[in-house]
N, C-alpha and C positions, 0 to 999 in steps of 0.2 A: 877928407872927401876929395880935395883937389889932387892929392897925391895918388889916390886910387884911380882917378880919372886919367892921370898922366900914365900910370902903369898900364891901364887898359888900352890906352891909345898906342903906347909903345908896343904892347903885345900884338895889337892889330897890324901895325906896320911890319913887325917881324914876320908875322904869319903871311902877310902879303908878299914880302920879299922871298920867303921860302917857296911860296906857290909860284912866283915868277921864275925862280931858279929851276923848279921842276918842269916848267912849261917851255923847255927848249925844243929844238928840232927833233931830238931823239924821242921825246915822249908824245909829241903831237902825231895825229894820224897822218899817214902819208897821203899826198895829193891823189894818187891813183885810187886809194881806198875811198876817200871823200868823193871823188868823181864817180866811182862805181855806185856808191850808195845814193848819190844825188840823181843819177840816171834812173836807178830803180824806183826811187820815190817819184820822180817825174812821170814815169810810165804808169805807175799805180795811182797817180793823182787824178786821172780821168774818172769822172763819176760812174760811168758804166763799168769800167774795169774794177773800180773799188767795190762796186756792188757784186760783181762776179766773184772777186776774191773773198768777200764776206760770205757768199753762198757756198763756195767750195772749201772754205776753211773747215767747216764742220763735217762735211762729207763730200766725197767725190760726186760729180754731177756730169751728165752728158749735155750736149748743146741744146737738145730739144727741151730738157728740163729748165735750162737756164733762160732760153729765150721766152718760154712761156711765163716763167716767174718774173722776169724783168720787163715783160711786155715790149720786147724789142724783136725785130725781125731776125731770122736765123743768120742771114749774111752779116748783119751788124755784130751779133754776138761772136760769130766765127772769126771775124776780122779782129776783134778785141782780144780774143783768145790767142790768135796767131801772134799778135804783138807781145803778149805776156809770155808766150812760149819761146819766141825768138830771143827774148831777154833772159831766159832761163828761170823765170819766176814760177811758171806752171809747167807741168808735163802731162801727157795723156797716156792712157792705157786702153787698148782695144779689148772689149768684152762682147763677144758675139758680133753684132753688126753696129755696135755703138762705141763711141770714143768717150771715155770718162776722164775728166780733168781734176787735178789736185795741185795744191801749192807745194813746190819742192824747195823753194828758197827759204832757208831758216830765218833770215833777217826780216823778210816780208811777212812770213807766217807769224812771227812774234808780234809784229805791228798789228796785223789784222786781228789776232787773238786779243790784243789789248783794247781794240775798238769795242769789243763786247763788254768791257768793264767800265766804259766811259758813261 
């Protein structure tokens, strides 16, 4: 029993050492990637923006549909959409006299999709 415990402990140490060797600068995410993702998460972390993203993840929506659903004023919703669009998270398409918004950033889209499974 003592011998197997020592063997298990030794294996654990070896595995830890192997993992540390693999986690050098070449395998870690570059700072620029981390900063980019952090900025996107920060922008999407606002409750109104997150609600907007949840709504447009399933289907495109125009500003009027969003502000009615969110019980927010049109200028507030438009300002939040402008921030999301500026960061490249959403884009819009004009259809007739309306502008429809959708998520174009795959990283954010996958996060918003996963919120539905929580």
